[in-house]
N, C-alpha and C positions, 0 to 999 in steps of 0.2 A: 633916561633909564627909569623905570618904575620900580618900586620895591620887590614886586614879585618876580623880577627877572633875575635877581642875584641868587645863585645857588653856590654855596661854599664848596670848594673842591675838597676831595678826600686827600688827607695827608698821611702818608705812611701807614695806610689802612684804617684810619680813624676819620670817621664823618663827624661834621660839626654838630654840636648840640644847640638848640634854639631856645632862647629865653625871652619871654614877653615882659615888658616893663609896664606895669599898671600904674594908674593914678593913685598915689599915696601921700598922706600928710604925716609929718612934714616931708617935703620933697627931698630926696637924698641929695647931698652936696655933689655927688659925682657918681658915674656908673660904678667905679671901683668900690665905693662905700656900700652901694646897694648890693653888689655881688658878695661882698664880705658879710653882710647882714643876712642875705637870703640863703647863703650856703656856709653856715658856720663850722660845718665839719671840714671845710677846705681852708687851710691856712691862708692868712692874708699875704704872706710871702709868695705863696704858689700863684695867686691871682696877680701879684706884681710881676711874676716871671712870665706869665702867660701874655700879659700886655707888653713886656719887654721884648718877647719873642714874636710879636705881631700875630698873635693867635686869636684876637678878638676883633670881630667885625661888626659894622652896623648893618641895617637891613639892605642897603644898596652896595654893600661891598667896601666901604671905607674902613681902613684899619684904625682902631681906637687905641687910646692911651689911658694911663692911670687918671689923668685929669680930664677926660672926656665927660661932658655933662650928662646927666641923667634926663632922657627925653621920654616922658610918659606916653602911653599908648603906642609904643613902638616895640621893636625886638632887636635883639642882638644874636650873634653867633659866637660860640667859643669852641676851642679844641681842648681835649683832655689828654695830657701826657704826664707820666710819672718820671720823676728824676731816676728812680731805681725800681726795677721789678725782678723778682726771683724767676729765673728761667725755669720753665717746665720741660724736662728733658725727654719728652715723648711726642710722637708724631701722629697727626691724623692721617686718614686715608680716604680718598674720594672713591665711593663705591658705584656711583651713578650720576649721570648728568644729562639733562635735556634743556629745553629753552625755559622751562618753569621751575625745575627742581634741581637741588644738589643734595645728594645723599652721602653722609659722612660717617665714617667709623671713628668715633671720638675715644682718646685714650683716657685713663684715669688721670686725675689731678688737673685737668684742663677746664677751666671755666668757660662757659659758652660765650657770654657777652661781658663787655667792660663793666666791672664794678669793684668798689673798694680799692685793694692794692693791685688790681690787675687791669691792664688795657692792651698793651702789646701782646702779652702772654695769655691771650684768650682765643678761643677758636674762631670767633667771628672776624676779629682783626687779622689773624693769620690768613683766613680764607679771602678776605678783601684784598690783602696784599698779594696773595697767590693769583686771584682771578682778575683783579682790577675792577670788580663789580661792587660799587658802593651801595647798591640796592639789596644786597644779600641780607636776609633777615631769618632768624630761626623760626620755624613754624610751631615747634614745641620745645620743651626743656628737658635737659638731664642735669642732675646735680654735678658739682665739680668732681665729686668723688666717684661718680658713676661713669663706666665706660659703655661704649656701644653705639647703635644706630641712631642718628638724628637727622632730621630733615631741614633744609633751608630753602626758602623762597628766593628766586632769582629776580623777580620783577614784581613791582607793586601792583600791577594790573590784575594779577591772578592770585595774589597772596591770600586774600580773604576767602577764597574758594577752598584752599587747602586748610586754612586755619578752621573753617567750618566743619571739616571732616572730624578733627578732634573734639570740637564742641559738641558735636552729635554723636560722638563715640562710635565712629564708623571705622576706626582704625584698630586693627588687632595688633596688640604688642605682647611680645613674649620676653620675659627676663630669666636669667639664671642667677643663682645665688648660692654661695657657700655658707653654711650655718651649722650649728651642733646638730648631731643626730640624737634623737630621743625615741627610744624603741616604743614608748608608751603613746606616742602620737600617731594618729591615723591619717593616711593620706590616700587619695586626694581629698582635699577640704576646701570649704569657702569661708573666708573670714570676712565678717561684716561688722564695722565699728563706727563709732562717731568720733571724728577727730577735730580738734581745734588747736589753735596756737598754744604753745607751751611756755615754759620758762627754762632757760633763756628764749628770747623771742624768736630766734631762728630754729628752734625745735618745734615738734608737735607732740600732743598728748591725747590719750584716749580718755572720753569723758562719757557720762551717761547721757541718754537722749536718742533721738532719731538716727538711724544709721545714715551716714553720708560718704562711706568708703567701703569698697568691696574688692576683694582679690580672691582668685582661684589659685590654689597652691597644690603642687604635686611633688613627690620625691623621685628624682630620677636615679640616683645611685648613692650609696653610703658605704663607709667603713665603720669602725667602732666609735669614732670620735665625731666625724663630720659627715654631713649630707650635702649632696648637690640638688637644689630645689629649682623647679620651674614655676614661674609666677605669671599669671595673666591677670593684670589689673583691669577691673571693669570701670572703675572711676579713676581719676587722676589727681588725688590730693598730694600736696607737698609730703615728701618723705613717706609716702603711703606704704610702700613695700617694706621699708626699714621698720616702720612702726607695727605693721601687721605681724611680721616674723618675730619681732621683739615681744609682742603681746602673747605669743605662743611659747615664749621661753627660749627661743632660738634666735637671738640677735645675730644678724649678719656679721661674718668674720671681719674684724678690722674697722667696725663701725665706730667712728669717733663721737657720735652723738648718743647712741642708744645701746645699752640701757642707761649709760652714764656718760655725760660730756667729758671728753678727755682731749684737751687741746694739744695739738702737736705743732712743732715748728713748721713754718711754711715751706722750708726747704727740706723736709723729711718726706722722702718718697718711697720709704722702705716697706710700708704695709698698706697697699691699696684696699680700699673697700671691695669686698668680693661680691660685687653686684654688677650685672652686665646686661644692657639692652641687647638681647641677642637676635631677635627677629622683629620685623615689622611688615605688616600686609594691609593693603587697602585697594579699593578700586579707584583709580585715578578719575576725578570727577571731570577732567577735560578731555582726555584721550580715551576714557572708559575701559582702559586696559587694567587687568589685575596686576598689582605691583607687589613685589616681595623682595625683601632685602635681608641679609644676615650679616652680623658682625664676624670678622675674621678672628676676633679675640676669643679665647677659650678660658673658662674657669675650671681648675682641676682640684681634686681632693687632696 
């Protein structure tokens, strides 16, 4: 068997991660030592547990142990599971499916891909378990706090074609948001700002300089305190809609980051961010059909 023939199986919706072992000096005493050094954010006891649970393989499919040697210019596979995850008590809905695409209505609080303290409690792993398709890949992203329509690729052969649509801004996205109503603001308007990484690192900030983000904003309805806004992002910066509304003095209702970072307990699902990816429309680059999908979720004043 050659090294290229082994493909690690999907386990409980989780695909294996691949790590290349470069030539380094001094050579690590063991694979376990290297993994602990390479991933310092992962506890050594967690690596021990993964070895003990037979969750680490070499390039040809042999199960490795804590005492397995470090073999340079090779690669290993490992699986990531967490001892405890907070259950997200909300369900997704499949809006559409064909041989290339899976269109999902994502609930609030559900992270799209495994990261940090979430593996099983992510949309991607839930979908892999539901469909049995380990090739599922999100074509674009929604924040954990944001609900609504998100597209997944079902096969690697056509994935790049759909990703290119987003890169070329050929996808029309419409969001809804609940934010304060200010009578002195005029809509519709177009907000254009320069955004860059903020502090803390997972936030964004507005700075002087060449514009790199643009959003068309309109007011759909309002009462004395709150407005329901329709947002058309022209660009796709991280947290763009949240930052743009905050820049107008109307931060989205229940936003934990803007204007001030306010950390909540991970099991607090009481106040979802009032931001919804409501509609998405594009011309399918393969079937050439116009595709349009709408979230079944609604935001209300």
